GURO-148556 format. One record per atom (N, C-alpha, C): x, y, z; residue in one letter. Coordinates in steps of 0.001 Angstrom, whole numbers, plus 524288, in hexadecimal, padded with zeros to 5 digits. Each point is the difference from the previous one (the first is absolute). Layout:
BEGIN
XYZA/...
end
This chain:
BEGIN
7BD95841458397EI/7FFD4805797FE59I/805858022C7FF94I/803467FEDD803EAD/80562801EE7FFDCD/802EA7FDD77FB49D/7FF107FAFD7FEC9A/8029E7FDA17FB81A/7FE59802AE7FAF8A/7FAF28011D7FF75A/7FE178029F7FB4CA/8025E8056F7FF7AA/8006B802C380459R/8025E805367FFD7R/805C17FFB67FE89R/802AC7FBFC80204A/8058B7FF617FEB1A/800B27FEDF7FA34A/7FCA47FC9E7FDDDI/8005B7FEB07FA72I/7FF21804D77FCA4I/7FC6E80365801AAD/7FEFA804CB7FD0AD/804CD8037A7FFA6D/803A17FF73803A2R/804A88034B80003R/804837FD9A7FCECR/7FF617FB2B7FE38L/804267FD8E7FCF0L/80041802757FA99L/804B9800F37FE24Q/800C7802637FAE4Q/803557FC5D7FCA3Q/7FDE87FDF37FBB9P/8031E7FC867FCA6P/80440802F77FD15P/804787FD827FF61V/804478023D7FCF1V/802437FBB37FC92V/80285801817FBCBG/802597FC367FC7CG/805617FE55801D5G/8022F7FC327FD2EY/805457FE2A80124Y/8040D804167FE62Y/8046480001802D4E/804AA803087FEABE/7FECF805CD7FF3CE/7FCF28021A8039FR/7FEC38059880004R/800D4801FA8058FR/804718027E80122P/8010A801DC80553P/7FBBA803B7801E9P/7FE257FF02804B3I/7FBCF8031880250I/8020D802A0804F2I/7FFB9805358005EP/801E0802AC804B8P/7FC9C7FEAF804B5P/802667FFE180489L/7FD437FE79804C8L/7FEFF804A480395L/7FDA0804157FDDCW/7FE6D8046480348W/7FA2B7FFAD800F3W/7FDD4803A3802FDS/7FA8E7FF5A801A0S/7FCD08050F80013S/800F0803757FC40A/7FC75804737FF7DA/7FCE87FF427FB00A/7FF11802E37FC51G/7FD097FF9F7FB34G/7FFAA7FAAB7FD80G/7FF437FFB77FAF5R/7FFE07FB0D7FD2DR/802DF800A27FAD9R/802E17FBF27FE93S/802CF8001F7FB0BS/7FC5A7FE717FB9AS/801FC8001E7FB3CG/7FCE67FE557FB89G/7FE887FA4B80044G/802E37FCE68030FD/7FEB87FA7B800AFD/7FBC57FF3880422D/7FE34804488026CG/7FC497FF798043DG/802947FEE68052CG/8053E8000680026V/802DD7FEEB804D1V/800F880517802DBV/7FF287FFEE80519E/800CB804C180306E/805B5801A97FFDFE/800EB805077FF41T/80559801F97FFA4T/80029805AF801B8T/8046F801C080198D/800A68055D801D6D/802A88032D7FBBBD/7FD28803967FD78P/80253802FB7FBBAP/8046A80389801C6P/8006B800F080527G/804208035B801EAG/805217FD3A800E5G/800197FAD97FF69R/804C97FD11800EBR/8029A7FEB67FAD2R/8050A7FF6980010S/802E27FEE27FB34S/7FF677FA507FE8BS/801A17FEA87FB46G/7FF5B7FAB37FE03G/803F67FC2D8020DG/80380801A88039DD/803FA7FC67801EFD/7FE8D7FDB58054FD/7FB138007E8019BG/7FE447FDC0804EDG/7FEEB7FA2F7FF79G/7FE0D7FD8C8042BP/7FEC87FA6B7FFD2P/7FC1C7FEB77FBADP/800D17FB8B7FD7ES/7FC7A7FE5A7FBD2S/7FF967FA167FFFFS/7FBE17FE067FD92V/7FF497FA5F7FF68V/7FEE17FED17FA46V/802037FBA07FE38E/7FF3F7FE4C7FA96E/7FEDE7FA288001CE/7FC187FE527FCFCF/7FE877FA7E7FFE5F/802117FD667FB0DF/802037FB3E800A3V/802657FD107FBB6V/7FD5C7FAAC7FFB1V/7FEED7FE2C7FB42N/7FD1B7FB1D7FF36N/802E57FB578025BN/7FD737FD54803B0A/802617FB808029CA/7FEE17FADF7FD3CA/7FC657FFFE7FC29G/7FEE77FB407FD15G/7FD867FBAE80331G/7FD7F8015080457H/7FDAB7FC148037BH/7FA2B7FF5F7FEF6H/7FD398044F7FFC6L/7FA81800457FE95L/7FF45804DC7FCABL/7FB99800647FD63L/7FED2804C07FD20L/7FFD080496803D4L/8036F803D07FF34G/800448048380377G/803C47FF7780482G/802717FB74800A1S/803C17FF608044ES/804C9803687FF03S/80285801A58043AA/80443803C27FF56A/803EE7FFA980470A/804D2801937FECFY/803B78017D8040EY/7FF66805E8800ABY/8011B801D98049EA/7FFF88059F800FEA/80598801E6800AEA/8018B803C57FCC4R/805188028F8009AR/7FF1D80536802BDR/801D68006A804C6I/7FF43804B680320I/8052E802E78003FI/8000B804AB7FDD6R/804CB803217FFE5R/7FF9C8046380404R/803E58004780369I/800538041E803F3I/805618027A7FF79I/80030804B07FDDAG/805078026D7FED8G/802E07FCC07FBF7G/804DB7FE7780145D/802F07FCC97FC50D/7FFDD7FA368017BD/7FC857FE8E8039CK/7FF967FA91801B3K/7FB147FD7F7FDB2K/800507FAD67FF38L/7FBC37FD327FD68L/7FE9A7FB1580312L/7FB077FF8B8016BI/7FDEF7FB4680279I/7FC917FD387FBFFI/800E67FAF57FF29V/7FCB17FCE87FC83V/7FD157FBFE80346V/7FADB8007B7FFFFF/7FCBB7FC24802A1F/7FE327FC197FBE3F/802277FB4580041G/7FF317FC3C7FBD1G/7FA947FDB47FFB1G/7FD3A7FF7480460G/7FAE97FD757FFC4G/800807FA727FDF7G/7FC127FE297FD1FD/800227FAC97FDB4D/802AD800467FAB1D/804197FCF37FF5DL/803057FFFD7FB28L/7FDE77FBD47FC5AL/7FEF68017F7FB16G/7FDFD7FC537FC28G/8043E7FCA47FD98G/7FE947FD517FBB7R/803767FC217FDB0R/801578017B7FA62R/803E17FD3D7FDE0Y/801D7801087FAB1Y/7FDC37FBF07FC37Y/7FEA5801DE7FB54G/7FE677FC7A7FBD6G/7FADD7FD3E800E9G/7FC928024B80330R/7FAFB7FD978011DR/7FBCA802427FC73R/7FBEA7FCEE7FEDFP/7FBB5802247FCE4P/7FCD1803EC80323P/7FCD5802F37FD4AV/7FC4E803D180220V/802A9805218017EV/804147FFD680351L/8025A804D2801F0L/80565800F17FDACL/8018D804F27FF80P/80562801267FE62P/803D17FEAB8045AP/805007FF937FEA0D/8040B7FEFA803E7D/800508048D803DFD/801EA7FF01804BCP/800DE8045A803A0P/803ED803DF7FDC5P/7FED6804FD80099A/80380804077FDFAA/80517800088031DA/80462801017FD68P/804FC80020802D2P/80075804DA8036EP/802E07FF7180431V/801638045C80371V/805E77FFF48008AV/8027C8047B7FF4BS/805B8800197FFCBS/80296801C28050CS/7FD09802718038DE/80291801F4804B1E/7FC19800D780464E/802077FFDB804B4A/7FD0E8014E804B9A/803E38007080478A/7FF17803B28036BD/8032780033804C7D/7FDFD7FC08803F3D/7FADB7FF7080029Y/7FD917FC1980364Y/7FBE67FD177FCD0Y/800147FADA80059L/7FC797FCBA7FCEDL/7FCE87FC6D80397L/7FACE800217FF91L/7FC9D7FC40802A0L/7FE567FBF77FBF9L/800F57FB098011AL/7FF767FBE27FC17L/7FD197FB5880241L/7FC677FDD47FCFEE/7FD1C7FB68801CEE/803517FB0E7FFBBE/7FE437FBF1802D5S/802E57FB178001CS/7FC567FB4F80059S/7FB6E8006B7FD7FT/7FC2F7FBC180051T/802647FACC7FE61T/802CB800097FB9BY/802847FB387FE12Y/805F0800998000CY/80203802768040FG/805988010380046G/8035A7FB3A800C8G/7FD917FB8580101D/803017FB3B800FED/7FF377FBD27FBDDD/7FD97801657FB8DR/7FEDC7FBE97FC28R/7FF8A802387FA80R/7FFE97FC617FC39L/7FF23801457FA86L/7FAD77FD927FE52L/7FD0D802DE7FCD3H/7FB257FDD47FDF8H/801287FBAD7FC0EH/7FCB77FC0D7FFF4I/8006C7FBE97FC0BI/7FE86802597FABFI/803527FF527FC2DS/7FF078023C7FAD6S/7FBFA7FCBF7FD07S/7FC4E802A27FD7FD/7FC247FD577FCB5D/7FE93803AB7FB8AD/803CF801037FCA1E/7FF5F803F47FBEDE/7FC047FE797FBDDE/7FEAA7FAFD7FFA7T/7FC327FE447FC11T/7FAAA7FED18024DT/7FF76800488052EG/7FB037FECA80274G/7FEC87FA3C80056G/803E27FCA37FF5BE/7FEF37FA637FFC5E/7FE0A7FDD980531E/801CC8021680460Q/7FE027FE188050BQ/7FA21800E580075Q/7FE4B804B97FEAEL/7FA6C8012880020L/7FD137FC967FC1CL/802217FF6C7FB56A/7FD6E7FCCB7FC06A/7FF3B7FA6D801EDA/803F97FDCD80280G/7FF9B7FAAE801F1G/7FBCA7FF6E80423G/7FF83803D48037AI/7FC027FFD180414I/7FA92800537FD9EI/7FF478036D7FC25V/7FAE98007C7FD6AV/7FEA37FAED7FD36V/803AA7FDDD7FD0CR/7FEE97FB317FD0BR/7FE977FB7C8039FR/802EE7FF6480442E/7FF097FBA08038BE/7FABA8008A802B9E/7FE96804BD80193T/7FAEA800D18027DT/7FB9C7FEFF7FC22T/800AF801C37FB2BA/7FC097FF097FBFDA/7FF7C7FA2C7FEE4A/804537FD3080019R/7FFD47FA547FF16R/7FCC17FD4980431R/80040801F7804D2R/7FCF47FDBA80445R/7FA678020180014R/7FEA1803827FC72R/7FAD48026A7FFC8R/7FEE480314804FFR/8040E8028680212G/7FF73802F2804D2G/7FFDB805D97FF17G/7FF70802DB8044AK/80037805B57FFE1K/80551801C380207K/80213804107FD9EL/804E580262801B7L/7FEA980523802B4L/800DE8003980516I/7FEED804B580312I/80526802D3800F7I/8002E804FB7FEA8V/804CD8030F800A5V/7FEF0804A08039DV/801707FF9380502P/7FFCF804AB80352P/80429803DD7FE15P/7FE6C804BF7FED7A/803B2803B17FDA2A/7FF318056F80233A/8044F802CE800B2F/7FFAB805758019DF/7FCF3803037FBDBF/7FC4E80335801C6A/7FC4F802797FC6BA/80292803D17FC43A/804598024C8018DI/8028B803F17FCBFI/805507FDFC7FE43I/800A77FF637FAEDG/8050A7FE6E7FDD6G/800657FA437FEB5G/7FED87FC96803C7R/800B37FA6A7FF0DR/7FBE67FDD57FC40R/7FB31801E58006AV/7FBE37FE327FC7AV/801718013D7FA60V/802298049E7FF1AE/801688018A7FAABE/8043A7FC717FDBFE/803FE7FECB80314E/804237FC9E7FDF7E/7FE027FA777FF19E/7FCBC7FE1D80375L/7FDD47FAC17FF53L/7FCC27FFA77FB04L/7FCB7803EB7FF05L/7FCE0800057FB37L/80372800787FB29L/804288031A80062Y/803AD800577FB9DY/801F67FA967FE89Y/801B17FD00803F1W/802347FADA7FEE1W/7FBE37FC2F7FE0AW/7FB558002280234L/7FBE37FC7E7FE22L/7FE998013F7FA59L/7FFA7804FF7FEBFK/7FEDE8018E7FA99K/804587FE407FC54K/804D3800D4801A1R/804717FE6D7FCB7R/800177FA197FF2AR/7FF207FD028041CL/800087FA4C7FF86L/7FB827FE157FC95L/7FB838028C80059E/7FBA97FEB37FC7BE/80172801367FA5CE/80224804A77FF16D/80167801917FAAED/804057FC4D7FDA0D/803777FDEA80351E/803FF7FC577FE27E/7FE107FA5C7FFF7E/7FAFD7FF438015CQ/7FD737FAD880005Q/802E07FC1A80389Q/801C0801EF80474R/802CC7FCAB803B8R/7FC9A7FE70804A3R/7FB60802558006AI/7FC357FE6D803F5I/7FA9F7FFCD7FD77I/7FC6B7FCDA8022DP/7FAAF800007FDE8P/7FD538053480119P/7FC4D8016A7FCB4V/7FD11804D7800BEV/7FBA57FEF0803F3V/800AC801F0804AEL/7FC467FF3E80440L/7FD698052C8016BL/7FB637FFD88026BP/7FDE4804D48022FP/803B18021A80434P/80128804FE7FFC4V/8034E8028B803EBV/7FCB580432802A6V/7FF187FF5B8050AF/7FCC08039F802F9F/8036A8036080390F/7FF1F805187FFE8V/8025E80383803D7V/7FBAC80180803C8V/800647FE09804D6D/7FBE0800CB803E3D/8021D8033B8048AD/8007D805027FF19S/801D0803B1803FAS/7FEC78057C7FE1AS/7FC85802D280296P/7FEBE8054D7FE3BP/804CA803807FF97P/803897FFB8803D1M/804A68034A7FFC9M/803837FE6C7FB78M/8009E7FAE57FF24A/8034D7FE307FBB4A/7FDD4801B57FAC1A/7FAD77FFD77FF67I/7FD9D801A77FB14I/800DA805D57FF27I/7FF50803178041DA/800ED805A37FF88A/805AD8011B7FEA1A/803A17FD3480275A/8058C800C17FED5A/801467FE4D7FA73A/7FDAB7FBB37FE48L/800EB7FE197FAB2L/7FE408040B7FBFBL/7FB7E80255800DBQ/7FE1B8040A7FC6FQ/80383804D18002BQ/802088013780493F/803938046D80096F/805027FF027FCECF/8022F7FB508007EY/804AF7FE967FD07Y/7FEE5800477FA22Y/7FB9E7FDBC7FE5EA/7FEC87FFB57FA6DA/7FF44805637FD96A/7FE66803CA80325A/7FF3D805527FE0AA/80518803097FFA4A/804477FDA5801CCR/8050B802BD80025R/804507FCBD7FD88R/7FED67FDC37FB81L/803CE7FC9A7FD6CL/804FF802E67FE9FL/7FF9E8051F7FF2EN/804AA803027FE9FN/803F68003480474N/7FE567FEC4804C4E/8038B7FFFD80478E/801FC7FA8680145E/7FE3B7FC177FD01L/801777FA9780101L/803C27FE1A7FBD6L/8013E7FAF980036D/8037E7FDA97FC28D/7FDAA800787FA88D/80347801497FC2BA/7FE1D800FB7FAACA/7FD437FB467FDABA/801667FB4C801ACE/7FDAD7FB437FDCFE/7FA1C7FFCF800D9E/7FE248025880438L/7FA6D7FFD580120L/7FCDA803057FBFCL/802108045E7FE2BT/7FD51802F97FBF2T/7FF8C7FCCB7FB0BT/804247FD2C7FEADD/7FFEA7FCB17FB5AD/7FC147FB9380087D/7FF0C7FE2B804CEN/7FC8D7FB8D800E2N/7FA40801798005CN/7FEC780502800A2A/7FA948019F800C3A/7FCB17FE8B7FB45A/7FB517FDE880104R/7FC767FE897FBC7R/7FA6D8005980206R/7FC3B7FFE37FC73L/7FA8B8009580186L/7FDEC7FAFB80264L/7FCC6800A080405H/7FD367FBAC8026EH/7FA6C801C5800E6H/7FC917FC44800D6S/7FA96801518010CS/7FF33800D2805D2S/7FBAB8029480168G/7FE948009580576G/803EA8033180312G/800467FED080514A/80359802FB8038BA/805B37FF857FE9BA/8018D7FBA97FD8CA/8057E7FF2B7FEBAA/8020F8041B7FC3AA/7FC748029F7FD18R/801C5803FE7FC52R/802F880457802DCR/7FE8E80101804E8Q/8028180430802F6Q/805997FEB080180Q/8015C7FB077FFF0V/805347FE4B801ADV/802757FC957FBCFV/7FF618018F7FB07A/801717FCA87FB9AA/805AB7FE3280027A/803888034A801D1A/805857FE8280004A/8010D7FB5F80393A/7FC8D7FF1A803D0F/800BB7FBBF803C2F/7FC107FB967FF42F/7FC918005F7FC27A/7FB837FC817FFAEA/8015C7FAC87FD81A/7FF337FBCC802E6T/800497FAC47FDC7T/7FB1C7FF147FCB8T/7FFD37FB967FD4AE/7FBB07FEF27FC63E/7FABC7FFDB802CBE/7FFDF7FDF5804C7R/7FB097FF59802CDR/8002C802CB8054ER/8020E804BE7FFFEL/8006880309804D4L/7FAA3801EC801BFL/7FEEA7FF708050CV/7FB30801FA80255V/8016B80339804CEV/7FE2D804D98002EL/800AB8034B8049DL/7FB177FF7980355L/800837FDA380489V/7FB7C7FED280352V/7FDFB8051380265V/7FB18801437FEC1A/7FE068052D80146A/7FCDA800458050CA/7FDA57FBB7801ADS/7FC578004A8045DS/800E97FB9D803E6S/7FE38800AB804DEP/8005C7FBC1803D4P/7FD2C7FB127FE38P/7FB948008C7FD4DQ/7FD337FB617FE27Q/803217FD157FBE3Q/8027D802E37FC72Q/8034D7FD867FC0EQ/8048C7FD31802A1Q/802218025080424S/804317FD7B802E7S/7FE0F7FB048029DS/7FB598003480261A/7FDCB7FB5F8028DA/7FF087FBA57FC13A/7FE1C8015D7FB60D/7FF1F7FC117FBF0D/805247FD847FE56D/80419803217FFA5L/805227FDFC7FE7BL/802197FC478042AL/7FF4980150804F1I/801C97FC9C8043DI/7FD387FABD7FFC9I/7FAF88000D7FEC3A/7FCF57FB287FFC9A/8013B7FCBB7FB31A/80210802707FBEFS/801117FD377FB1CS/804997FC4480096S/7FFA37FB877FD6CR/8044F7FC3E7FFDAR/802877FFDA7FA95R/7FECA803D57FCC7Q/80236800507FABFQ/805DD800FA80049Q/8032D7FD1D7FD06P/8059D801287FFCEP/800E4805AB7FE60P/80306802C7802FAS/800CA805917FEF8S/80499801EE80333S/80176804E57FEFAI/80407802B080303I/7FD6680496802B9I/800958004C80523V/7FD9B8043280311V/8044E8031A802B3V/80040805047FED9I/803C78038880272I/7FD0080376803C9I/801827FFE1804F1S/7FD19802E6803F1S/803AE801CF8044FS/7FE44803CD802FAS/803398022D80433S/7FD967FEA180548S/803377FFD580422S/805348023280058S/804407FC157FEA9S/804B28021A7FEE9G/804427FCC37FE28G/802377FC4480400G/7FF458012C80512M/801E67FC8880425M/7FB867FD0B8029CM/7FB58800447FD97A/7FB5E7FD4880203A/7FEA4801C080588A/800AD804FF80110T/7FEB08021B80526T/7FA798023D8002BT/7FD7A800867FB92G/7FABB802217FFBDG/7FE44800537FA5DG/7FB7B8026F7FF1EG/7FE1F800BA7FAB5G/7FCF77FB597FDE6G/7FE4F8007C7FB1ER/7FCCD7FBF57FD90R/802DC7FAD87FF42R/805368003B7FFD2V/802E97FB2E7FF09V/7FF0C7FBF680448V/7FE95801AC804B4L/7FF247FC438043CL/7FB9C7FC397FEB3L/7FBD4801E67FDB0R/7FBA47FC827FEA9R/801807FC597FB87R/8032E801EB7FC69H/801EA7FC837FBDEH/8036C7FBB680254H/803598016F803A5L/8036F7FC238026FL/7FCE17FC0880327L/7FC30801D9802F5A/7FCDB7FC6B80325A/7FD387FBFC7FC98A/7FE8A801977FB42A/7FD337FC717FC81A/803967FC4E7FD0CA/804EB8017A7FF2FT/803707FCE47FCA1T/804407FD00802DFT/801A7801D480490L/8044C7FD67802BFL/7FEEB7FA4580146L/7FB367FE6780149P/7FF297FA8480172P/8004C7FC227FB7AP/8005A801CC7FB2AD/7FFCF7FC807FB71D/8055C7FFB87FD63D/802117FB4C7FF75S/805537FF417FE00S/800938013A7FA37S/7FBBC800907FD2FK/80094801427FA74K/80110805D07FF1DK/7FF458032580412N/800D28059F7FF97N/8059C8017E80166N/80176804BB7FE65T/805318021B80130T/7FF708057E80230T/8031580134803F7V/800758055C801F8V/80592801C97FEE9V/800788044A7FD28L/8051B801FC7FE5CL/801098054680287L/804358005980301F/801A0804F38024DF/804428026A7FC9DF/7FF62805007FEC5V/803978029C7FC63V/802A2804BE80281V/800188002780529G/8027B8045B802ACG/801FB7FE6C80556G/80289803A580281Y/802467FF188052DY/7FBBD7FEAC803EDY/8010D7FC3680361Q/7FC4A7FE618040BQ/80266800FE80563Q/7FDED803C6802BDS/802218016F8051CS/7FEE17FBCE80410S/803887FF92803BEA/7FF337FC5F80457A/7FAED8014C802D0A/7FD0E7FBEF80168G/7FB23800B9802D2G/7FB368007D7FC99G/800A08001C7FAD4T/7FB85800687FC7ET/7FE397FA937FE44T/7FB297FFA47FE11R/7FE1A7FB077FDE9R/803377FE597FB46R/80181803DC7FCDBG/803327FEB67FB78G/8050F7FD5F8018FG/8028B80213803FDR/804E57FDB0801D5R/7FF0E7FA7F8021FR/7FBC57FF47802E8A/7FEC27FAD580212A/7FF377FC137FB96A/7FD598019B7FBDCL/7FEFB7FC6E7FBA8L/804FF7FE987FD16L/8034C803D57FED5V/804D07FEB87FD2DV/803C27FCEC80372V/7FF648006B80523D/803417FCF380392D/7FDE47FA81800E1D/7FB917FEB27FD6EG/7FE167FAA180035G/7FBC57FEE2803F0G/7FD26803EC801C9A/7FBCD7FF1D803C8A/7FBF97FC307FDD8A/7FE2F7FC7B8033EK/7FBFF7FC357FE7AK/7FA83802008010EK/7FFBC80457802C7E/7FAF88024A80164E/800D9805C580122E/7FC6E8034D7FE46V/80039805948013BV/7FAA2801CF801CCV/7FFF6803DC80364R/7FB1080224801D8R/7FEA1804E07FCDER/7FB268002E7FE3AM/7FDFD804A37FD5FM/7FA177FFE38002CM/7FDAF804817FFFFL/7FA53800898000CL/7FD957FD1B8049AL/802D37FFD38045BG/7FDEC7FDBE804C1G/800387FA2380065G/802D77FD6E7FC73R/800507FA5180053R/805407FE197FDFAR/801307FB1D8012BA/804D07FD8F7FE27A/7FF177FDAE7FA98A/80386801397FC5BI/7FF937FE1C7FA9FI/8046C7FC247FF01I/7FEBB7FB127FEACP/804247FC437FEBCP/8029C801637FAD8P/804FB7FEE47FF95V/802F8801527FB4AV/801567FB037FD0AV/7FD6B7FF407FB92A/8013C7FBA47FC82A/801DE801F17FAB6A/7FED2804F17FEB9A/80190802377FAF5A/805EE800537FF93A/801DF800467FB29Q/80592800C27FF08Q/8016C805AE8013AQ/8041C800D2802F7I/801C68054680154I/8050A801117FD06I/7FFF9804137FCDFE/80488801727FCD7E/801998059780147E/804DF801267FEC7R/802058054C800F0R/8039E8018B7FB91R/7FF55804CC7FE15L/8036C802307FBFAL/802C2804C48023DL/805267FFB98007FD/802FB80485801D0D/80180803A57FB8BD/7FF767FE1A7FB27S/801E5803077FB87S/7FCD7804F37FF0DS/7FB498006B80230M/7FCB9804917FF11M/800948043780424M/8037D7FF5C803A1S/80097803F58040DS/80129805547FD9DS/7FDB18040980242A/80104805587FE35A/8049180285802D9A/802247FD46803E3H/8047B80209802ECH/805177FDF37FDABH/803D2803657FF74A/8052B7FE627FE2FA/8024A7FBEE803AFA/802BD7FC247FDB4D/802D07FC4880349D/8056E8023180135D/803307FCE3802C1A/8051C801FA801ADA/8035F801A57FB5EA/7FFF67FCDA7FBD8G/8031F8014E7FB6BG/7FE2A804F27FD54G/7FADC800C27FFB6E/7FDDD804AA7FD7BE/800F9804DD80352E/7FFDB7FF6980522I/801588046B80365I/805A8801A27FF15I/803837FC237FFBDM/805838013F7FF1BM/800CA802667FA94M/7FD037FE3F7FC33R/8004B802557FABDR/7FE70805BC80035R/7FBD580138802DAW/7FE4C8057180073W/8042880341802C1W/802567FDE080412L/8040C802E2802DAL/804D6800EF7FCABL/800EB7FCA27FC25S/8049F800A97FCABS/7FFB9804F17FCB4S/7FB64802687FF9DG/7FF77804D67FD09G/801CE804D0802EEG/801517FF73804F7F/801C8804878030CF/80591801717FE6BF/800D7805037FF16S/80530801DD7FE75S/803768012D804B3S/7FDA3800908048FR/802FA800BF804D4R/7FD0A7FD578046CR/802B77FE17803EAP/7FD5A7FD2480439P/7FCF9803A780392P/7FB867FE50801F1P/7FD4480309803FEP/8032A8001F80512P/7FF08803FA80329R/80271800128052DR/7FE187FB5C80340R/7FAED7FEDE7FF8CT/7FDB87FB92802CBT/7FB727FDD77FCD5T/7FF9D7FACF7FFD6V/7FB697FD607FDDFV/7FCD67FDF180499V/7FB20801A680063F/7FC807FE1580416F/7FC797FBCE7FDA6F/800407FB4780203L/7FCBB7FBC27FE06L/7FAF37FFB68031DL/7FBA27FFA07FD2BV/7FACE7FFC280262V/7FCCB7FBD67FD31V/7FB5A7FEDE80206H/7FC2F7FCA57FD53H/8023B7FAA77FE9FH/800F47FCD5803E3G/801DF7FAB87FF14G/8002B7FCF28050FG/7FFAD7FADF7FF97E/800957FCC0804A0E/805C57FFE48018EE/8012A7FEE5804ECP/805698006A801E7P/803FF7FD227FCADP/7FECC7FB4B7FE33V/803D97FD0C7FCF5V/80121802BD7FAD7V/7FBF8802527FD95A/800C3802CB7FB0FA/8031880504800D6A/7FED1802CB80422L/802DB804D080136L/805C37FEDF800FAL/801157FC038031BD/805727FEB08013AD/802FC7FE527FB20D/7FD767FCE07FCB2A/802A27FE0A7FB50A/80141804697FC3BA/7FC44803897FF29L/800F68044A7FC59L/8040F803C58022EL/7FFCE8010E80508A/803EC803728025EA/805767FDCC7FF34A/8009A7FAEB800E0A/8051E7FD897FF53A/801C8800497FA57A/7FC5B7FF547FC5AR/80178800157FA7BR/801948057A7FE3CR/7FD24803F7801BCI/8015E805607FE87I/80553801778023CI/800FC7FE94804DER/805148012B8025DR/804627FD327FD1ER/7FF0B7FB177FE8AS/8040E7FCDC7FD7DS/80109801B67FA66S/7FBCE800BB7FCE9E/8009F8010E7FA6DE/800AF805C47FEBBE/7FD998036F8031ER/8004B805937FEDAR/80383802F1803D0R/800D87FDD18049DG/8032C802AC803EAG/7FD59804B880267G/7FAC68000E7FFE4W/7FD1C8047B80209W/7FE607FF17805AAW/7FF9D804208031FP/7FDEE7FF7380552P/7FA1F7FEEE7FFDCP/7FE487FC338030FV/7FA857FE5D80008V/7FDFC7FFF180596V/7FB4B801FB800BCH/7FD717FFDC8051FH/7FAA47FD7E7FF54H/7FEDB7FBFD80310I/7FADD7FD7E7FFDFI/7FC62802F1803B8I/7FBDD802387FDD3A/7FC798034280319A/7FCFE7FCB6803F5A/7FEFB8025680480V/7FD0E7FD8980435V/7FAF08030A800C7V/7FBCC7FD3B80129H/7FAE580271800BAH/8004280484803E7H/7FE04804837FE4DR/7FFAA804C680323R/805568025A8013DR/803FB7FE507FD41E/8053680239800C1E/8004B805777FD9FE/802C5803868028BT/800E7805487FE06T/805C38009B7FEA8T/80107801FB7FB48M/8055D800C47FE3EM/800FA805C77FEF3M/8049F801D780148S/8019D805587FEBAS/8038B7FFCD7FB3AS/7FEAB803087FBFEL/8030E8001E7FB33L/80387804C77FFF9L/804BC7FF427FE44D/803E18042C7FFE2D/7FF728031F7FAFCD/7FE7B804FA80086F/7FF9C803737FB81F/803E58046E80073F/
end
């Protein structure tokens, strides 16, 4: 009940529109504001981060000082989403460091994915892709559609078996004007449910609508591509797909996102011979593959590229959201290449900012 009440109080705002942070009446945006206060008070403005549809950095202005909360930083030159918007200044910057110690493997033509699809099809196996329901499914479908159109992979049934992923896919497809322009050019008519997501629809796309349809798909041994959540194999419908396919060497499991320590996904990419799920131990004979090229998080080079847009150095850069090795590596690189002061945030730490 409390969550529902909180959601009712959320007010959507567009990008690059400063919103005053007062708390009496309501502005034309539906945001609470005090009509008795001048326009030079605290304000917040959201800027497109290019990470997911609707992702943003928050620019918080207090007097003549500016705090930029970076959140998750997106990537440059990727399909589906526009590049992260540039930011030119901040007095204090909070910045992620998920991949602060590495560079993503480049795959601008999709050949790595194409090779995995072709090899699995040659073995007459199923390709299971645990994928984050929001964002990753869209990019994966983009690449499968492109590879089909270029006749670089066989045309296989492609199933999306995740209620949240299907809802997100339809949400993305309804907002092509906010995505990469190429998607609008690619949109075409399809029959059935695929018509709703035409910009992402492969030739034989199926959106799995019911638990029974999902159960039938799990029981099927037909060569196909199955995209299901969760992306780290911690729960969701993908667990039943994995339990059915992992014991057979003709199948492939492809991970297309970050795998946190302690998850089944991490265990599989690290070479586990057996994983526990659904109350039993599942032997691993399937081929386990991983694609880093589809990550939605900027790598170290892309983070430094984004920072190069600053016209003046922040007083302090606070690094957050990263494992210790990534945080340390990015901090060292920013200090070395930019000469900026960097502080690695600690859980529950309180900082006083000089205004």
